[in-house]
N, CA and C atoms as a LAMMPS dump frame, in Angstrom:
ITEM: TIMESTEP
0
ITEM: NUMBER OF ATOMS
237
ITEM: BOX BOUNDS ff ff ff
-5.0000000000000000e+02 5.0000000000000000e+02
-5.0000000000000000e+02 5.0000000000000000e+02
-5.0000000000000000e+02 5.0000000000000000e+02
ITEM: ATOMS id mol type element x y z
1 1 1 N -357.958 -362.031 444.931
2 1 2 C -359.308 -362.155 445.196
3 1 3 C -359.628 -363.442 444.267
4 2 1 N -359.243 -363.047 442.687
5 2 2 C -359.948 -364.15 442.357
6 2 3 C -359.501 -365.828 442.159
7 3 1 N -358.191 -365.195 442.838
8 3 2 C -357.317 -366.345 443.131
9 3 3 C -358.114 -367.767 444.524
10 4 1 N -358.937 -366.771 444.883
11 4 2 C -359.615 -367.474 446.193
12 4 3 C -361.071 -368.012 445.577
13 5 1 N -361.632 -367.017 444.835
14 5 2 C -362.812 -367.373 444.129
15 5 3 C -362.874 -368.808 443.02
16 6 1 N -361.252 -368.842 442.514
17 6 2 C -361.483 -370.015 441.164
18 6 3 C -360.638 -371.323 442.864
19 7 1 N -360.643 -370.802 444.115
20 7 2 C -360.02 -372.077 444.901
21 7 3 C -361.502 -372.683 445.158
22 8 1 N -361.99 -371.848 445.362
23 8 2 C -363.378 -372.103 446.546
24 8 3 C -364.345 -372.963 445.077
25 9 1 N -364.76 -372.198 444.268
26 9 2 C -365.097 -372.678 442.729
27 9 3 C -364.614 -373.891 442.545
28 10 1 N -363.102 -374.581 442.452
29 10 2 C -362.475 -375.937 442.194
30 10 3 C -363.441 -376.741 443.701
31 11 1 N -362.819 -375.984 445.041
32 11 2 C -363.123 -377.158 446.245
33 11 3 C -364.935 -377.609 445.85
34 12 1 N -365.851 -376.509 445.392
35 12 2 C -366.762 -377.126 445.064
36 12 3 C -367.604 -377.836 443.938
37 13 1 N -366.468 -378.04 442.427
38 13 2 C -366.585 -378.21 441.83
39 13 3 C -366.171 -380.55 442.135
40 14 1 N -365.362 -380.092 442.967
41 14 2 C -364.744 -381.589 443.444
42 14 3 C -365.522 -382.085 443.987
43 15 1 N -366.311 -381.516 445.306
44 15 2 C -367.358 -381.733 445.911
45 15 3 C -368.58 -382.378 444.722
46 16 1 N -368.848 -381.854 444.273
47 16 2 C -369.608 -382.156 443.645
48 16 3 C -369.306 -383.442 442.733
49 17 1 N -367.838 -383.55 442.182
50 17 2 C -367.548 -384.732 441.054
51 17 3 C -367.845 -386.022 442.231
52 18 1 N -367.414 -385.736 443.773
53 18 2 C -367.198 -385.836 445.049
54 18 3 C -368.624 -387.066 445.178
55 19 1 N -369.763 -386.554 444.914
56 19 2 C -371.137 -386.614 445.475
57 19 3 C -371.893 -387.723 444.385
58 20 1 N -371.481 -387.121 443.448
59 20 2 C -372.147 -387.839 441.895
60 20 3 C -371.124 -388.699 441.853
61 21 1 N -369.868 -389.198 442.026
62 21 2 C -369.305 -390.592 442.148
63 21 3 C -369.713 -391.737 443.147
64 22 1 N -370.64 -390.888 444.646
65 22 2 C -371.017 -391.735 445.397
66 22 3 C -372.024 -391.813 445.132
67 23 1 N -373.106 -391.007 444.475
68 23 2 C -373.906 -391.291 444.393
69 23 3 C -374.534 -392.537 443.141
70 24 1 N -373.545 -393.11 442.209
71 24 2 C -373.316 -393.766 441.167
72 24 3 C -372.644 -394.901 441.809
73 25 1 N -371.976 -394.604 442.745
74 25 2 C -371.91 -396.111 443.542
75 25 3 C -373.348 -396.85 444.12
76 26 1 N -373.765 -395.867 444.76
77 26 2 C -374.918 -396.21 445.501
78 26 3 C -375.79 -396.864 443.954
79 27 1 N -376.597 -396.049 443.161
80 27 2 C -377.157 -396.9 441.933
81 27 3 C -376.941 -398.058 441.817
82 28 1 N -375.097 -398.342 441.678
83 28 2 C -375.086 -399.839 440.956
84 28 3 C -375.111 -400.566 442.077
85 29 1 N -375.159 -400.183 443.323
86 29 2 C -375.19 -401.183 444.985
87 29 3 C -376.856 -401.89 444.353
88 30 1 N -378.052 -400.312 444.765
89 30 2 C -379.021 -400.796 444.274
90 30 3 C -379.879 -401.453 443.218
91 31 1 N -378.632 -401.326 442.432
92 31 2 C -379.486 -402.265 440.727
93 31 3 C -379.062 -403.816 441.009
94 32 1 N -377.511 -403.402 441.554
95 32 2 C -377.206 -405.17 441.964
96 32 3 C -378.466 -406.225 443.239
97 33 1 N -378.867 -405.267 444.112
98 33 2 C -379.681 -405.716 445.247
99 33 3 C -381.434 -405.982 444.382
100 34 1 N -381.24 -404.823 443.227
101 34 2 C -382.821 -404.895 442.713
102 34 3 C -382.61 -406.473 441.884
103 35 1 N -381.794 -406.411 441.085
104 35 2 C -381.626 -407.63 440.034
105 35 3 C -381.424 -409.08 440.839
106 36 1 N -381.027 -409.315 442.658
107 36 2 C -380.694 -409.96 443.541
108 36 3 C -382.426 -410.217 443.691
109 37 1 N -383.49 -409.207 444.271
110 37 2 C -384.577 -409.88 444.093
111 37 3 C -385.569 -409.867 443.64
112 38 1 N -385.097 -409.352 441.701
113 38 2 C -385.881 -409.817 441.382
114 38 3 C -385.347 -411.696 440.512
115 39 1 N -384.429 -412.481 440.794
116 39 2 C -384.46 -413.442 441.014
117 39 3 C -385 -414.037 441.809
118 40 1 N -385.057 -413.161 443.059
119 40 2 C -385.793 -414.186 444.341
120 40 3 C -387.504 -414.416 444.063
121 41 1 N -387.83 -413.322 443.458
122 41 2 C -388.827 -412.968 443.193
123 41 3 C -389.582 -414.512 442.065
124 42 1 N -388.402 -414.377 441.225
125 42 2 C -389.06 -415.322 440.08
126 42 3 C -388.515 -417.003 440.075
127 43 1 N -387.937 -417.303 441.32
128 43 2 C -387.857 -418.58 442.375
129 43 3 C -389.2 -418.735 442.85
130 44 1 N -389.187 -417.874 444.022
131 44 2 C -390.797 -417.957 444.216
132 44 3 C -391.806 -417.87 443.363
133 45 1 N -391.79 -417.759 442.106
134 45 2 C -392.753 -417.752 441.776
135 45 3 C -392.39 -419.245 441.109
136 46 1 N -391.228 -419.714 440.688
137 46 2 C -391.629 -421.029 440.101
138 46 3 C -392.088 -421.55 441.555
139 47 1 N -391.571 -421.689 442.588
140 47 2 C -391.625 -422.847 443.546
141 47 3 C -393.564 -423.219 444.04
142 48 1 N -393.319 -421.92 443.426
143 48 2 C -395.199 -421.477 443.983
144 48 3 C -395.919 -422.342 442.463
145 49 1 N -395.847 -422.4 441.805
146 49 2 C -396.315 -423.006 440.165
147 49 3 C -395.672 -424.122 440.343
148 50 1 N -395.006 -424.833 441.295
149 50 2 C -394.379 -426.938 441.692
150 50 3 C -395.501 -426.372 442.647
151 51 1 N -395.503 -425.608 443.577
152 51 2 C -396.602 -425.796 444.811
153 51 3 C -398.256 -426.58 444.035
154 52 1 N -398.71 -425.247 443.476
155 52 2 C -399.724 -425.322 442.528
156 52 3 C -399.807 -426.763 441.7
157 53 1 N -399.281 -426.814 440.895
158 53 2 C -398.883 -428.295 440.492
159 53 3 C -399.696 -429.432 441.305
160 54 1 N -398.357 -429.652 442.604
161 54 2 C -398.78 -430.332 442.901
162 54 3 C -399.637 -430.282 443.903
163 55 1 N -400.531 -429.994 444.213
164 55 2 C -401.942 -429.229 445.233
165 55 3 C -402.828 -430.008 443.908
166 56 1 N -403.077 -429.553 442.615
167 56 2 C -403.426 -429.943 442.014
168 56 3 C -403.725 -431.427 441.744
169 57 1 N -402.81 -432.429 441.736
170 57 2 C -402.091 -433.125 441.518
171 57 3 C -402.779 -433.847 442.479
172 58 1 N -402.834 -434.039 443.84
173 58 2 C -402.505 -434.336 444.869
174 58 3 C -404.59 -434.579 445.224
175 59 1 N -405.212 -433.752 444.837
176 59 2 C -406.561 -433.15 445.147
177 59 3 C -407.439 -434.396 443.878
178 60 1 N -406.352 -434.634 442.547
179 60 2 C -407.152 -435.126 441.96
180 60 3 C -407.201 -436.717 442.557
181 61 1 N -405.446 -437.596 443.132
182 61 2 C -405.751 -438.6 443.797
183 61 3 C -407.149 -438.269 444.701
184 62 1 N -406.704 -437.922 445.614
185 62 2 C -408.053 -437.56 446.605
186 62 3 C -409.086 -438.217 446.615
187 63 1 N -409.891 -437.642 445.092
188 63 2 C -410.915 -437.51 444.268
189 63 3 C -410.962 -439.218 443.903
190 64 1 N -409.834 -438.922 443.16
191 64 2 C -410.002 -440.817 442.985
192 64 3 C -409.938 -441.77 444.416
193 65 1 N -409.493 -441.676 445.116
194 65 2 C -409.591 -442.354 446.56
195 65 3 C -410.595 -442.363 446.378
196 66 1 N -411.84 -441.281 446.802
197 66 2 C -413.046 -440.764 447.22
198 66 3 C -414.215 -441.396 446.634
199 67 1 N -413.593 -441.994 444.577
200 67 2 C -414.619 -442.321 444.496
201 67 3 C -414.023 -443.789 444.709
202 68 1 N -413.293 -444.716 444.837
203 68 2 C -412.841 -445.657 445.059
204 68 3 C -413.834 -446.012 446.622
205 69 1 N -413.795 -445.073 447.137
206 69 2 C -414.234 -445.792 448.572
207 69 3 C -415.751 -445.448 448.596
208 70 1 N -416.03 -444.857 447.675
209 70 2 C -417.833 -444.538 447.242
210 70 3 C -418.272 -445.819 446.952
211 71 1 N -417.246 -446.199 445.857
212 71 2 C -417.431 -447.767 444.495
213 71 3 C -417.295 -449.033 446.032
214 72 1 N -416.618 -448.821 446.86
215 72 2 C -416.508 -450.247 447.729
216 72 3 C -417.795 -450.002 449.346
217 73 1 N -417.945 -449.149 449.325
218 73 2 C -419.008 -449.1 450.357
219 73 3 C -420.586 -449.549 449.355
220 74 1 N -420.963 -448.815 448.095
221 74 2 C -421.769 -449.268 447.719
222 74 3 C -421.982 -450.847 447.48
223 75 1 N -420.659 -451.066 447.027
224 75 2 C -420.48 -452.66 447.139
225 75 3 C -421.166 -453.52 448.596
226 76 1 N -420.132 -452.926 449.574
227 76 2 C -420.704 -453.116 450.792
228 76 3 C -422.147 -453.283 451.014
229 77 1 N -422.882 -452.722 450.869
230 77 2 C -424.248 -452.116 450.757
231 77 3 C -425.298 -452.946 450.238
232 78 1 N -424.833 -453.478 449.394
233 78 2 C -425.327 -454.651 448.155
234 78 3 C -425.036 -455.668 449.208
235 79 1 N -424.14 -455.709 449.606
236 79 2 C -424.045 -457.406 450.036
237 79 3 C -425.298 -457.189 451.815
């Protein structure tokens, strides 16, 4: 009778070990996926920053052109 109890206990311990091993593998996969997503977010943030800088530069250029156009229109009005 006690041999059967030990066999059942051994089976449960083995099942627990298998479950723990699978969970550890899942954790590793999730860590890798998380790291990949973190890199993707960082890349997106960098790209966004670049676009914001380009937008600022283009707005400054637009303002400069508008000012030149105003000056030219002002000169045309004087003539």
